[in-house]
C-alpha positions, 0 to 999 in steps of 0.5 A, a space after each residue: 112111138 110114131 108121134 115121136 118119129 113124125 115130130 123128130 123129122 118135123 124138127 130135123 128137117 121140115 123147120 130146120 131146112 137143108 143144104 142142097 145136098 140134103 144134110 143138115 149138121 156141121 161138126 156133128 151138131 144140128 144147125 140152127 133152123 134155117 141158119 146155115 150159111 154161117 155153118 158152111 165149112 170143112 165139117 158139114 153133113 156128117 156121113 152118119 147123120 145122112 145114113 141114119 136120116 135116110 133110114 128115118 125117112 125110109 120108115 116115114 115112107 113105108 107109114 105114109 106113102 108120100 113121095 117126099 120121103 123117097 125124094 129125101 132119100 134120093 137127094 141124100 143117097 147121090 149127094 151124101 153116100 155115094 158123094 162120100 165114098 171114094 170111088 178108087 180106094 172105097 174110103 169114107 169121108 167123115 164130113 163133106 165140106 160145102 165151103 167154097 174151095 174146100 176138099 173132102 179128107 178121105 179115110 185111109 185103110 190104117 191110120 182112121 177108123 171113123 164111126 162113119 166107116 161102120 156106117 159106110 158098110 151099113 149104108 151100101 146094104 140098104 140101096 135094094 130095100 128102098 126101091 120097090 114097095 108093095 102097096 094097096 092095089 100093087 106095087 110102087 117103085 120109089 128109087 131109080 136103080 138098076 135092080 130086079 125084084 120078084 114079087 109073090 102074089 096068090 095068082 102067081 109070080 111077078 118080075 120087075 126088071 129095071 134097067 137104065 137106058 144108056 143110049 139116052 144117059 150119055 155122058 157130058 150132062 144129058 138132058 134127061 135120064 131114062 129108064 126101061 121097066 120090064 114087067 113079067 107075069 107067067 099069068 096075066 095079072 091086074 094091079 096098079 104100078 105107081 112110079 115115082 117122078 122125082 122132084 128135080 124133073 124139068 118140064 113134062 116126064 114121058 111114060 111109054 108102054 110098048 112104045 105107046 105114049 101114055 096120059 098120066 098125071 106125072 107132076 114132079 115130087 109125086 107117084 104116077 099110077 098105071 092100072 092095067 092087066 099085066 103080062 109081058 110089058 115094057 115100060 119106058 120112062 124118061 125124066 128131062 133135067 137141066 142145069 138149076 140153082 139151089 140157094 141157101 134158105 137163109 142166103 139166097 145169094 149163095 147158091 149150089 149148081 145142080 143137074 137133076 139130083 146131083 149137086 156139082 162141084 169142082 174136081 180138085 187134083 194134084 197140082 191145084 191150089 186146094 189139094 193137100 194130098 190126103 189119099 196118100 199114106 205116109 211111108 214108114 221107115 
């Protein structure tokens, strides 16, 4: 069964390629391998596929420990699960249109009941389970999401508290994302803490312990490992980011702008040429 899963991943992702957002489908159909440019449209990236491929990546991450699966989950969470839920109404976008000038078509409370309404509810329940993992010799932090974990060990409990550094993460495209990770061990305990260095980091990630810089291997797309006797310690992690271009595999002259893991898009609202008023329900008489 594992060979089937790995073969599916190889067919769906490795030998197919994906858009900057992480999606690979158009109109509920897998796009042909590395033939994505002709399928940019109003029905690109189905929400259900994003959710289920993230679940598949989660299994492969647990089996292999390879950070590429955690990177894939992050890319799709930011540009799929979060991008396909309306921040005010909570409604889902069945597809994420990637054609230039296209507008998201949001669901409504009474007129729609898509399959993606179901996976929308499921998708937001799996965020916590993808953050921390127990691994040989210690713990791994796979996703940088504000959270707290309680790890029960034979020598006593260990609590990890992950917070976003709001002083660094200012609005208007900050040049880095930063986090603090508090490790609390009532009884000092030696173990290895593995920290995922995201694929999108530009430059050198910076990790300090109690304010002192650590000399760790922090290459993007890897786990940085720190083995020590932990007690009550505070780590600070800073990931530099920049505006980058993500070209289509089969049309390098067509590209998306990205800032860190997020694909950028123009905000369209009432009065713009592409606005279609899709957030309003009809008045019934």
